[in-house]
C-alpha positions in Angstrom: -0.1 0.2 -0.1 1.4 3.2 -1.1 2.4 6.1 1.4 -0.8 8.2 0.0 -3.6 5.6 0.7 -2.1 5.4 4.0 -2.4 9.3 4.8 -5.4 10.9 7.1 -7.4 13.6 6.1 -8.4 16.9 8.7 -10.6 14.7 10.1 -8.4 12.1 11.1 -9.7 9.5 9.3 -7.5 7.1 7.3 -7.3 7.4 3.8 -7.1 3.5 2.2 -8.1 4.9 -1.5 -11.6 4.8 -1.1 -14.1 8.0 -1.7 -15.8 8.8 1.4 -16.9 12.8 1.3 -17.2 14.0 5.2 -20.5 14.8 6.7 -21.9 18.7 5.8 -21.6 19.5 9.6 -18.3 18.0 10.0 -15.2 20.4 11.3 -11.3 18.9 11.7 -11.7 18.2 15.6 -8.7 21.1 16.3 -11.1 23.7 15.8 -14.5 22.0 16.8 -13.0 21.6 20.2 -11.9 25.2 20.5 -15.4 26.6 19.8 -18.1 24.2 21.4 -18.8 24.8 24.2 -19.8 21.9 27.0 -23.4 22.1 28.9 -23.0 18.9 31.5 -26.3 17.5 33.4 -26.8 19.8 36.6 -26.3 18.4 39.9 -28.3 16.4 41.6 -29.1 16.0 45.5 -29.2 12.3 45.5 -25.9 10.7 45.1 -23.5 13.0 47.1 -21.4 11.8 50.0 -22.6 12.2 53.3 -21.9 15.9 54.7 -19.6 15.8 57.6 -17.6 18.0 59.5 -14.7 15.3 60.4 -14.1 13.3 63.2 -14.1 15.4 66.5 -11.7 15.7 69.1 -13.3 12.7 71.1 -13.0 10.5 68.2 -9.6 8.5 68.0 -6.3 8.9 68.5 -3.9 12.2 68.8 -1.0 10.0 69.1 0.0 6.0 68.9 1.8 3.8 71.1 2.8 1.8 67.7 6.1 3.3 66.9 5.9 3.1 62.9 2.9 4.8 63.1 3.9 7.2 65.3 7.3 7.8 62.8 4.6 8.5 59.9 2.7 10.5 61.7 6.2 12.9 62.7 6.9 12.5 59.4 3.8 14.0 57.6 3.8 17.1 60.1 7.1 17.8 59.3 6.9 18.0 55.6 3.3 20.0 56.1 3.1 21.6 59.5 -0.3 23.2 58.6 -1.7 21.0 56.3 -1.6 23.6 53.1 0.0 20.9 51.1 -2.3 18.2 51.3 -5.3 20.9 51.1 -3.4 21.5 47.6 -2.8 18.3 46.5 -6.4 17.9 47.4 -7.8 20.5 45.3 -5.9 19.5 42.6 -6.8 15.9 42.5 -10.8 16.7 42.8 -10.3 19.2 39.8 -8.4 17.1 37.9 -11.1 14.8 37.7 -13.9 17.5 36.8 -11.7 18.2 33.9 -14.1 21.6 34.0 -11.8 23.3 30.5 -13.0 20.1 28.5 -16.4 19.4 30.2 -17.7 22.3 32.0 -18.3 20.0 35.2 -17.3 21.5 39.0 -19.7 18.5 40.8 -19.2 15.1 41.9 -22.7 14.4 40.8 -21.6 14.9 37.2 -18.9 12.2 37.2 -19.4 8.9 35.9 -19.1 5.9 37.6 -15.5 5.1 36.2 -14.3 8.5 37.2 -15.9 8.3 40.7 -13.7 5.6 41.2 -10.8 7.2 39.8 -10.3 9.8 42.2 -8.6 7.6 45.1 -5.8 7.0 42.4 -5.6 10.7 41.6 -5.2 12.3 45.6 -2.4 9.1 45.4 -0.7 10.6 42.2 -0.9 14.1 43.6 0.1 13.0 46.9 3.0 11.4 45.3 3.6 14.5 43.3 3.3 17.0 45.9 5.5 15.1 48.9 7.7 13.3 46.6 7.1 9.7 48.4 9.6 6.6 47.8 7.5 4.0 46.4 7.1 1.3 48.7 8.0 -2.4 48.3 4.4 -3.5 48.4 2.3 -0.8 48.8 1.7 2.4 47.6 4.4 4.5 49.4 7.4 5.0 51.6 7.3 7.4 54.4 10.0 7.4 57.1 11.2 4.1 55.5 7.8 2.3 56.5 5.2 1.4 53.5 2.0 3.0 53.7 -1.0 2.3 51.4 -3.0 5.7 50.2 -6.7 5.2 50.9 -9.5 8.2 49.8 -13.2 8.2 50.7 -15.4 11.0 50.4 -17.6 9.5 52.7 -15.9 9.5 56.7 -15.0 5.8 57.4 -16.5 4.5 54.4 -12.2 3.3 53.1 -12.7 0.1 51.5 -9.4 -2.3 53.1 -8.3 -5.4 50.8 -7.0 -8.1 52.1 -3.4 -7.8 51.2 -3.3 -5.3 54.1 -3.8 -7.8 56.6 -3.2 -11.3 55.1 0.5 -11.5 54.5 1.4 -8.7 58.3 -0.6 -6.0 59.1 -0.4 -2.9 56.9 0.0 1.0 57.9 -2.8 2.7 55.8 -2.8 6.3 55.2 -6.5 7.3 55.4 -7.6 10.4 53.7 -11.0 11.9 53.6 -12.5 15.0 52.2 -15.7 16.5 51.5 -16.8 19.6 48.7 -20.0 20.5 50.3 -18.7 20.9 53.8 -15.6 21.9 52.4 -13.4 19.8 55.1 -10.8 16.9 55.2 -8.7 14.5 57.1 -6.1 12.4 56.9 -5.4 9.3 59.8 -3.1 6.3 59.9 -4.4 2.9 61.3 -2.3 -0.4 61.2 -4.9 -2.7 59.8 -5.3 -6.0 61.0 -8.6 -8.6 61.4 -9.9 -7.4 64.5 -10.4 -3.8 63.1 -12.6 -4.0 60.4 -15.9 -5.9 59.7 -16.9 -9.3 58.8 -16.5 -9.8 54.9 -19.5 -9.2 52.9 -20.1 -10.9 49.7 -18.3 -8.4 47.4 -16.8 -9.6 44.8 -13.5 -7.9 45.5 -13.5 -9.3 49.0 -13.0 -5.4 50.9 -14.0 -5.0 54.0 -14.5 -1.5 56.1 -13.6 -0.6 59.7 -15.4 -1.3 62.3 -16.1 0.8 65.8 -12.7 -0.6 67.2 -10.8 0.3 63.9 -12.6 4.1 64.1 -11.6 4.2 67.7 -7.8 3.3 66.8 -7.3 6.0 63.7 -4.3 8.2 64.5 -5.5 11.4 63.3 -2.7 13.6 62.1 -5.3 16.1 60.8 -9.0 16.0 62.2 -11.7 18.5 60.7 -9.1 21.1 58.1 -10.7 23.3 55.7 -10.7 22.0 52.6 -9.7 25.3 49.6 -13.5 25.5 48.6 -15.2 24.4 45.6 -16.8 27.8 44.3 -20.1 26.6 42.1 -20.7 23.8 44.6 -21.2 26.5 47.4 -22.8 29.0 44.3 -25.2 26.4 42.4 -27.6 29.8 40.7 -24.3 30.9 39.7 -22.8 28.0 38.7 -26.2 27.0 36.5 -25.8 31.1 35.2 -22.2 29.9 34.1 -23.4 26.7 32.3 -26.1 28.6 30.6 -23.8 31.4 29.3 -23.4 31.1 25.2 -19.9 32.3 25.3 -16.8 31.4 27.5 -16.4 35.1 28.5 -19.3 35.4 29.2 -19.3 32.3 31.8 -16.7 34.3 33.5 -17.9 37.8 33.6 -21.1 36.2 35.4 -18.7 34.5 38.0 -16.9 37.4 39.0 -20.3 39.6 39.3 -22.1 37.4 41.1 -19.6 36.0 43.5 -18.2 39.6 45.2 -15.4 39.2 48.1 -14.5 35.7 47.7 -11.4 33.8 46.4 -11.9 32.2 43.0 -9.5 29.6 41.7 -8.1 29.3 38.4 -10.0 25.9 38.1 -13.5 27.9 38.5 -12.3 30.3 35.5 -11.3 27.2 33.5 -14.8 25.6 34.0 -16.3 28.9 33.0 -14.3 29.9 30.4 -13.4 26.2 29.0 -10.2 27.5 27.3 -6.6 27.0 27.3 -6.0 30.9 28.0 -8.2 31.1 31.1 -5.7 33.9 32.4 -6.8 36.3 29.2 -10.7 35.4 30.2 -9.9 37.2 33.6 -7.8 40.0 31.5 -10.8 40.5 29.6 -13.7 40.2 31.9 -11.7 42.8 34.0 -11.9 45.3 31.6 -15.6 44.5 30.6 -16.2 44.9 34.5 -14.6 47.7 35.2 -17.6 49.7 33.0 -19.7 48.5 35.8 -17.7 49.9 39.0 -15.8 46.2 39.6 -12.4 45.0 40.4 -10.7 42.1 39.9 -7.5 41.7 42.0 -5.0 39.1 41.9 -2.0 37.1 43.6 0.9 38.8 42.2 1.8 42.5 44.2 0.5 45.2 44.6 -2.9 43.4 44.4 -2.9 41.6 47.3 -2.0 44.2 49.6 -4.4 46.4 47.8 -7.1 43.4 48.7 -6.2 43.6 52.8 -6.5 47.1 52.6 -10.1 46.9 51.0 -10.8 44.4 53.5 -11.1 41.6 51.1 -9.4 37.9 51.8 -6.0 37.8 49.5 -5.5 36.3 46.6 -2.7 33.8 47.1 -1.2 31.7 43.7 -4.0 31.1 40.8 -6.8 32.6 42.5 -8.4 36.0 42.5 -11.2 38.0 43.9 -13.9 40.7 42.8 -15.2 43.7 44.4 -17.3 46.8 43.4 -15.6 49.9 44.4 -16.6 53.6 44.9 -14.5 56.6 45.6 -14.2 57.8 49.1 -15.3 61.7 49.4 -14.4 61.9 52.9 -11.4 60.4 55.5 -12.7 57.5 57.3 -15.3 56.3 55.1 -14.3 52.7 55.6 -11.3 50.4 54.6 -9.7 51.7 51.5 -6.9 51.6 48.9 -5.4 53.9 46.8 -6.0 54.5 43.0 -4.5 56.7 40.7 -3.9 59.4 43.6 -7.8 59.1 45.2 -9.0 56.3 47.6 -11.7 54.1 46.6 -13.7 51.7 49.0 -15.7 48.5 48.6 -19.5 49.8 47.7 -22.2 49.6 49.6 -26.0 48.3 48.7 -27.6 50.9 47.0 -24.7 52.8 46.1 -24.5 53.9 42.4 -20.8 52.7 41.5 -19.3 54.8 38.4 -16.8 53.6 36.6 -13.7 51.4 38.4 -10.5 53.2 37.8 -7.6 51.0 36.1 -5.4 48.6 38.4 -1.6 49.1 38.5 0.3 46.1 36.5 1.0 42.9 38.2 4.7 41.9 39.0 4.6 38.9 36.3 2.3 41.2 34.0 
């Protein structure tokens, strides 16, 4: 077969020398993927993980008598004293499975069954990526020279424990829980043994869950920590407006206009814009919303300083905050920041905002 017959046309189909006309509506994949917005089904109230604030102070242990479990706990605390790195890894894992830029999704109930089961794998991958754990000999990680298996669940205490965790010696599990609705997460450690588990059911994979004794013996590294919030989960009306927008730019403007005074992360902008260059969408929204008296502050200086002066949350890497502002005519009219030689403050309800000032360039712009 000659090279001409093996070539691909614009739609990626192999050409075997047979004349096949493409349908009239067909477009090259590269063009179609850039212009077509995804409209995922709206989230449902059924099938959601159980809301929980996490384990309380009376649940489980603060310190383990097991020297290996204690060594792992101390190693995790040394690597991440305030839990910020774990919080980041969880946010990245969940945003990756939603894949908002390509799918427009933002909620657990919008995922397929296969994708839901894949979250645990992504959590493991992002923990490995963030902490650079060595591979375990038999299990997922080696922490403090000890094999550790990574277990994830969106329902507290619903971890599925396989037989290999206790059939060939009792292994240590890192038990990770996170919930988007309550925006909380927790990480604990437990040496798995038969006495820690419920009786085996009829599951084909022969996995088991913790019994009361197992729950009581979890050594918590972090109990009920604040998760980096999924903005759209906590603003369902705004999420629906965003989803129904005719264009990515309109969707991004909707998010910043409707959710003022809260940090909005980069994944939310990608979900709204559904395009590769979401940073450009922010710049375009900043220019358009300026006419409505609004500013959008980013994470490079001097924007974080200005946010603090206005009493807004301080944007960190990959986050933004929007607000409607007015000029301050008299001293002491609330918190304010200087722009263009004048003092501006957050607009109050009912105040008419004129065109917002131009913002100073950020450090990386």
